C-alpha positions in Angstrom: 152.5 -70.7 -45.2 149.4 -72.1 -46.7 148.1 -68.8 -48.1 145.5 -69.5 -50.8 144.9 -65.9 -51.9 146.1 -62.5 -50.7 145.6 -58.8 -51.4 148.4 -56.6 -50.0 148.1 -52.8 -50.4 149.3 -49.7 -48.6 146.0 -49.5 -46.6 145.3 -53.2 -46.0 146.7 -56.8 -46.1 144.0 -59.5 -46.5 144.9 -63.2 -46.4 142.9 -66.3 -47.3 144.6 -68.6 -44.9 144.7 -70.2 -41.4 145.4 -67.4 -38.9 147.7 -69.7 -36.9 149.9 -70.0 -39.9 150.0 -66.3 -40.8 150.4 -64.8 -37.3 154.0 -66.0 -36.8 155.1 -64.0 -39.9 153.9 -60.7 -38.3 156.7 -58.7 -36.6 156.7 -58.2 -32.8 154.7 -55.3 -31.5 153.6 -54.3 -35.0 149.8 -54.2 -34.3 148.1 -51.4 -32.4 144.6 -52.8 -32.0 143.0 -56.3 -32.3 139.3 -56.9 -32.7 137.5 -60.1 -33.7 134.7 -62.5 -33.1 136.2 -66.0 -32.6 134.5 -69.3 -33.4 132.1 -69.9 -30.6 133.8 -73.0 -29.3 132.1 -76.1 -30.7 128.7 -74.5 -31.0 128.9 -73.5 -34.7 130.8 -75.0 -37.7 131.9 -72.4 -40.2 133.6 -74.6 -42.7 134.8 -78.2 -43.3 138.5 -77.2 -43.2 140.6 -79.2 -40.7 142.3 -76.0 -39.6 139.0 -74.4 -38.7 138.9 -73.9 -34.9 135.1 -74.5 -35.0 135.7 -78.1 -36.0 137.3 -78.9 -32.7 136.3 -82.3 -31.3 135.6 -80.8 -27.9 135.3 -77.5 -26.1 138.7 -78.1 -24.4 140.4 -78.8 -27.7 139.1 -75.5 -29.1 140.8 -73.7 -26.3 144.1 -75.6 -26.8 144.0 -74.3 -30.4 142.7 -70.8 -29.5 145.4 -70.4 -26.8 148.1 -70.6 -29.4 146.6 -67.7 -31.2 146.3 -65.6 -28.0 150.0 -66.1 -27.5 150.7 -64.7 -30.9 148.3 -61.8 -30.3 150.3 -60.9 -27.2 153.6 -61.0 -29.2 152.4 -58.8 -32.1 150.5 -56.2 -30.0 152.0 -52.9 -29.0 152.5 -52.5 -25.2 149.6 -50.8 -23.5 147.2 -51.5 -26.3 143.9 -53.5 -26.5 142.4 -56.7 -27.8 138.6 -56.6 -28.0 136.8 -60.0 -28.3 133.1 -60.3 -29.3 131.5 -63.4 -27.6 128.5 -64.7 -25.7 127.4 -67.4 -23.2 126.8 -70.6 -25.2 123.7 -72.8 -24.8 124.1 -76.4 -23.8 121.6 -78.7 -25.4 120.3 -82.2 -24.5 122.2 -83.6 -27.5 125.4 -82.6 -25.7 124.8 -85.4 -23.2 124.2 -83.1 -20.2 121.6 -80.9 -18.6 120.2 -78.0 -20.6 122.0 -74.8 -19.5 124.6 -72.2 -20.4 128.4 -72.4 -20.8 130.3 -69.4 -19.6 132.3 -68.8 -22.8 133.3 -65.2 -22.0 134.6 -66.2 -18.6 136.7 -69.0 -20.2 138.1 -66.4 -22.7 139.1 -64.1 -19.9 141.0 -67.0 -18.2 142.7 -67.9 -21.4 143.9 -64.3 -22.0 145.0 -63.8 -18.4 147.0 -67.1 -18.6 149.1 -65.6 -21.5 149.8 -62.4 -19.6 147.0 -60.0 -20.7 145.2 -57.8 -18.1 141.4 -58.0 -18.1 140.5 -54.4 -19.2 136.8 -53.9 -19.9 133.5 -55.7 -20.4 130.4 -54.4 -22.3 127.1 -56.3 -22.6 125.1 -55.7 -25.8 121.4 -55.9 -25.5 119.6 -58.2 -28.0 115.9 -58.6 -28.6 114.8 -61.9 -27.0 111.9 -62.3 -29.5 114.2 -62.2 -32.4 116.5 -64.7 -30.7 113.6 -67.0 -30.0 112.5 -66.8 -33.6 116.0 -67.5 -34.9 117.1 -70.2 -32.5 113.9 -71.9 -31.6 115.2 -72.0 -28.0 112.6 -73.6 -25.7 113.7 -71.3 -22.8 112.6 -68.2 -24.7 109.2 -69.6 -25.9 106.0 -68.1 -24.5 104.4 -71.5 -24.7 107.0 -72.9 -22.3 106.2 -70.0 -19.9 102.6 -71.3 -19.9 103.6 -75.0 -19.6 106.4 -74.8 -17.0 108.3 -71.6 -16.4 111.1 -73.3 -14.5 112.7 -73.9 -17.9 112.4 -70.3 -19.2 115.5 -68.1 -19.2 116.7 -64.6 -20.2 117.9 -64.0 -23.7 121.7 -64.3 -24.2 123.3 -60.9 -24.9 126.4 -60.4 -27.0 129.5 -59.2 -25.1 132.7 -57.4 -25.7 135.5 -58.4 -23.4 138.7 -56.4 -23.8 142.3 -57.1 -22.7 145.3 -54.8 -22.4 148.9 -55.9 -23.0 151.1 -54.7 -20.0 153.4 -51.8 -20.7 153.2 -48.1 -21.5 151.3 -47.1 -24.6 153.9 -45.3 -26.8 151.1 -43.6 -28.9 148.4 -42.1 -26.8 144.9 -42.3 -28.3 143.8 -38.7 -27.9 140.5 -36.9 -28.6 141.5 -33.2 -28.6 138.2 -32.2 -30.2 136.2 -34.3 -27.8 133.6 -36.8 -29.3 131.6 -35.4 -32.2 130.0 -38.5 -33.9 127.8 -41.0 -32.1 127.7 -44.6 -33.2 124.4 -46.0 -32.0 120.7 -46.0 -32.7 119.8 -43.4 -30.0 119.5 -39.8 -31.0 121.7 -37.2 -29.3 119.4 -34.7 -27.4 118.8 -31.6 -29.5 119.4 -29.3 -26.6 123.1 -30.4 -26.7 123.6 -29.2 -30.3 124.8 -25.8 -29.0 127.9 -27.6 -27.7 129.0 -28.8 -31.2 131.6 -26.0 -31.5 132.6 -26.0 -27.8 136.4 -26.2 -27.7 136.7 -26.7 -23.9 136.4 -30.5 -23.2 135.2 -29.7 -19.6 132.2 -27.7 -20.9 131.3 -29.8 -23.9 128.1 -31.5 -22.6 127.4 -33.0 -26.0 130.7 -35.0 -25.9 130.0 -35.9 -22.3 126.6 -37.4 -23.3 128.2 -39.5 -26.1 130.9 -40.7 -23.7 128.4 -41.7 -21.1 126.7 -44.0 -23.6 130.0 -45.5 -24.6 131.1 -45.9 -21.0 127.9 -47.7 -20.0 128.5 -51.4 -19.1 125.4 -52.2 -21.2 125.0 -51.0 -24.8 121.3 -50.8 -25.3 121.1 -49.1 -28.7 123.2 -51.3 -31.1 121.3 -51.8 -34.3 121.4 -55.6 -34.8 120.7 -55.4 -38.5 123.5 -52.9 -39.3 125.9 -55.4 -40.8 127.9 -55.8 -44.0 126.5 -57.9 -46.9 127.3 -61.5 -46.2 124.9 -63.7 -48.2 127.2 -63.6 -51.3 129.9 -65.0 -49.0 128.1 -68.3 -48.6 129.1 -71.2 -50.8 126.5 -73.0 -52.9 124.3 -75.2 -50.6 126.2 -73.8 -47.6 124.4 -74.4 -44.4 127.3 -73.2 -42.2 126.7 -70.4 -39.6 127.6 -66.8 -40.5 126.7 -63.8 -38.5 128.7 -60.6 -39.0 129.5 -58.4 -36.1 127.4 -55.2 -36.0 129.2 -52.2 -37.4 128.2 -49.9 -34.6 130.0 -52.2 -32.1 133.1 -52.1 -34.2 132.9 -48.3 -34.7 132.7 -47.8 -30.9 135.7 -50.1 -30.2 137.7 -48.6 -33.0 137.1 -45.1 -31.7 138.0 -45.9 -28.1 141.0 -48.1 -28.6 142.7 -47.0 -31.9 143.6 -43.8 -33.7 144.1 -42.8 -37.4 147.1 -44.5 -38.9 147.1 -47.4 -36.5 147.4 -51.0 -37.6 144.3 -53.0 -36.8 144.3 -56.8 -36.9 141.4 -59.3 -37.1 142.4 -62.9 -37.2 138.9 -64.1 -38.0 138.0 -61.7 -40.8 134.8 -63.3 -42.0 133.2 -61.0 -44.6 135.4 -58.2 -43.5 133.4 -56.1 -41.0 136.4 -55.1 -38.8 138.7 -54.3 -41.8 135.9 -52.4 -43.4 135.6 -50.0 -40.5 139.3 -49.8 -40.0 139.9 -48.8 -43.7 137.0 -46.4 -43.7 138.3 -44.8 -40.5 141.8 -44.4 -42.0 143.5 -47.2 -40.2 145.7 -49.8 -41.8 144.0 -53.2 -41.6 145.3 -56.8 -41.5 142.6 -59.4 -42.0 142.9 -63.2 -42.1 140.1 -65.6 -43.1 140.3 -69.3 -43.7 137.0 -69.7 -45.7 137.6 -68.7 -49.3 134.0 -67.5 -50.0 134.1 -65.3 -46.9 137.5 -63.9 -47.9 136.2 -63.0 -51.4 133.2 -61.1 -50.0 135.6 -59.3 -47.5 137.7 -58.1 -50.5 134.6 -56.7 -52.1 133.5 -55.0 -48.9 136.9 -53.5 -48.3 137.0 -52.0 -51.8 133.8 -50.2 -51.0 135.2 -49.0 -47.6 138.2 -47.5 -49.5 135.8 -45.6 -51.7 133.8 -44.3 -48.7 137.0 -43.3 -46.9 138.2 -41.3 -49.9 134.9 -39.5 -50.2 134.7 -38.8 -46.5 131.3 -40.7 -46.3 129.8 -42.4 -43.3 129.1 -46.1 -42.9 127.4 -47.6 -46.0 127.0 -50.8 -47.9 124.4 -52.2 -45.5 122.2 -55.2 -46.3 122.3 -57.2 -49.5 
């Protein structure tokens, strides 16, 4: 395998390598939960490496490459367990040679996973501020001046999405919450009148836990803090203009809570600066992270070291911003 660097400890294994080269070395059914944000087809380029899926010559070529990984995820995942994929519809620009519009990337991901044998399990839409998106992307469809000029071109903002897939079979290790839900991962405040249920031991009567669950079970997550991400600027190479956008920690926290338990092994094949492994280690899971880009990998190692300290001290999420 072409592993450039690695850190292997009791609580984590981090690899600076191509995930398609590392995955075949993992034992069958050795992973309990998978969460990641894949390269968004041919929209962004993350590095100049030939193995980088974002350097595919076409959208179809990307899925040829990506489908190999999905097959490996199916092999290493425990039966009855979940893969959670962060994605979004992708804009089509004039420079692509076609009509301006949207490409249904999440739908194509669903088809690819189902083709391998996964069951389509769950789908959450994550609200994003269209003004922030307009400022960042300069999309003409989100511009107020376009509304004034010709509103036939305007469109809604593009939300993030979490699409989840379950491997067939009976889950040998049930993910139980005997104390109900006590911590809420989101920007909304739990109603004060529910505080009296904090010590309620009967799950049927614990209205505070019911409130938290209703937010998590909602098909639209309205209160994800878009700025609550790990430090990433130090993960950029000098003069690096490539795209980098870490997944929000609150999204990972929710997925980790719902679909894994303490002691589980969590895998992310596109580690980036380490957001998924950061949460996994902090929440007392074992983490496997694979990242092709060396500068991202080094930042991930730094972030995971901090997560280990927070886990030992029993502290909540930290290390935000730069």
